[in-house]
N, C-alpha and C positions, 0 to 999 in steps of 0.2 A: 222187050222189057216185060217182066212178069207183072201181073196185076197186084196192086198193093192197096190195102184199105186201112184207113186210120179214123179214129174217132176222138173227139175231145169235148170237154165241157168247160165253158167259161161264164163267169158272172161278171157283169159290168155295171158301173153306176152311170146313170143318165146325167152327165155333168156338162153337156154342151148342147147347142142348138141342133136339132135333128129334124130335118124336113119341115121346118117352121114351128116345131114344138119346142117351147122354152125348156131349159133343164128342170127336171123334177127332183133330182137327187135319188130317185128310186133305183134299186138294183133290178136288173132284168136278165132273163135267160131266153134265148131264142134258138129254135131248131134251124139248122142250115145244112144244106148238102152242096158240096162242090165236086164237080167232075172235071178232071183235066186229062187231055190226051197229049201224049208225047211222041215226038219223032226225032230221032237222032239226038236224044238227050235234051230237047227243047220243047217247051209247051207250045202246041199248035192250036189248041182249043181249050176254052175255059167257060164253064157253065156253073151258075150258082142259083140255088133255089132257097129262099128264106121265108119262114112263116111270119110274114109281116102283120097279119091279123092278130096273132098272139102277142107280138111285140107291142102293137098299139093298145091292146087291152091292158097290158102291164103298165104302160106309161100314161094312160089317160084314165079318168074316173069312170067314163061311160063306154070306153072302147071305140069311140068315134074318131075318125081321122081328123087331124088338125085342119083348121080353116086356112086356106092359102090366099085369102082376100087381102 
């Protein structure tokens, strides 16, 4: 199967609980890379890298991770 690359950009509202952080209503954008390997037309490996630090900076006032206490 030939190598294929795709890119997309999505903006989302923070309208639900997210790892203990209550909804803020803020719109956020996060960089994410996904790599999938295929064999015989089926996904055999899936890896995702997300810029979680940037996401938390956008959803919190100080960029600190939410408390899970």
